[in-house]
Residue, then its C-alpha position, 0 to 999 in steps of 0.5 A: m702577744k700575737n695569736k700565732y704564738l698562743k697555740h705553741i705556748n699552750t701546747l707547751l704548757v700542756v705537754f711539758p708537765m704531762t710528759l714529766i709526770m708520765a716519765a716519773v710514773g713509768i720509771s717509778r713503776n718499772y724501776g722503783f725509787q732507787d739511786g739515779w731515779m731522777y736521772q732516769v726520769l729526766n733521761t726518759w723525759s728528754v726523749m718523751f718531750p720533743v716526741a709528744y710536742v711534735a705529735a700534739f700538733i698532728i693530733i690536736p687538729v684531728a681531735k678538733r675535727l672529730t669533736e666537731k663531728v661528734a658534737a654536730k651529730a649529738e646536736q642533730t640527735v637532740d633536735r630530733s627529740 
């Protein structure tokens, strides 16, 4: 598989279950397990998933740069000790 598709598939495999879990938890906490619970979860998830998928492509590069800065600073601190 081409490397350019790996980023998209990886993000999909993380965002898909996470948004489904969060939708289920949110609906169950707010409304309980009543009639139509699964419909409410899927309806909420259908909005959450595309928003989270697009947001992930914005947040992941920022988080990667921030992680690299923190790791570099921690490495400098360890070297001084």
